C-alpha positions in Angstrom: 26.4 62.6 80.3 24.0 63.1 77.5 24.0 65.9 74.9 20.9 67.4 76.6 22.9 67.4 79.9 25.8 69.2 78.2 23.5 71.8 76.7 21.7 72.2 80.1 25.0 72.6 81.9 26.3 75.1 79.4 23.1 77.1 79.7 23.2 76.9 83.5 26.8 78.1 83.6 26.3 81.0 81.2 23.1 82.3 82.8 24.5 81.9 86.3 27.7 83.7 85.5 25.8 86.6 84.0 24.5 87.6 87.5 28.0 87.8 89.0 29.0 91.2 87.6 25.7 92.8 88.9 26.2 91.2 92.4 29.8 92.3 92.5 28.9 95.9 91.5 26.1 96.1 94.1 28.5 94.9 96.8 31.3 97.2 95.7 29.3 100.4 95.1 26.3 99.8 97.5 24.2 101.3 94.7 20.8 99.8 93.8 19.1 102.9 92.5 18.7 101.5 88.9 17.4 98.1 90.1 13.7 97.3 90.2 12.6 95.9 93.5 9.5 94.3 92.0 11.6 92.6 89.2 14.0 91.1 91.7 11.3 89.9 94.1 9.5 88.2 91.2 12.8 86.9 89.8 13.9 85.3 93.1 10.4 83.7 93.4 10.8 82.4 89.9 14.2 81.0 90.6 12.8 79.2 93.7 10.1 77.6 91.4 12.8 76.5 89.0 14.8 75.1 91.9 11.8 73.1 93.0 11.2 71.9 89.4 14.8 70.8 89.2 14.5 68.9 92.4 11.3 67.3 91.2 12.8 66.1 87.9 16.3 65.3 89.4 18.1 67.7 87.0 21.6 68.5 88.2 22.1 71.5 85.8 18.8 73.1 86.9 19.4 72.4 90.6 23.0 73.7 90.6 22.4 76.8 88.5 19.4 77.9 90.5 21.1 77.5 93.8 23.9 79.7 92.7 21.7 82.2 90.9 19.4 82.4 93.9 22.4 83.2 96.1 23.6 86.0 93.7 20.1 87.4 93.2 19.4 87.4 96.9 22.5 89.5 97.5 21.2 92.1 95.1 17.6 91.8 96.4 18.7 92.2 100.1 20.7 95.3 99.2 17.8 96.8 97.3 15.4 96.1 100.2 17.8 97.7 102.6 18.0 100.8 100.4 14.2 101.0 100.1 13.8 100.8 103.8 16.5 103.5 104.5 14.7 105.7 101.9 11.4 105.2 103.6 12.8 106.0 107.0 14.4 109.2 105.7 11.1 110.3 104.1 9.2 109.6 107.3 11.6 111.7 109.3 11.3 114.8 107.1 
């Protein structure tokens, strides 16, 4: 493993772990009011692009980090979409 791989793996681990507390909080509280739908949609698309890039350059740190981060961000995004849809249904019934 090269020094670049070690730095890449450290960056991947730190940035991926940073999403765990938010995902856990959303799962536990079912609260996404302070989360931007637009930001998370763009973020997940960006992660998918990074994943494709990692696959194209055969970079294990990029591939692994983005698979895990996509999973965590998708949990948050799916909860946010669910709450937006529930809010729209409530507003249309009023």
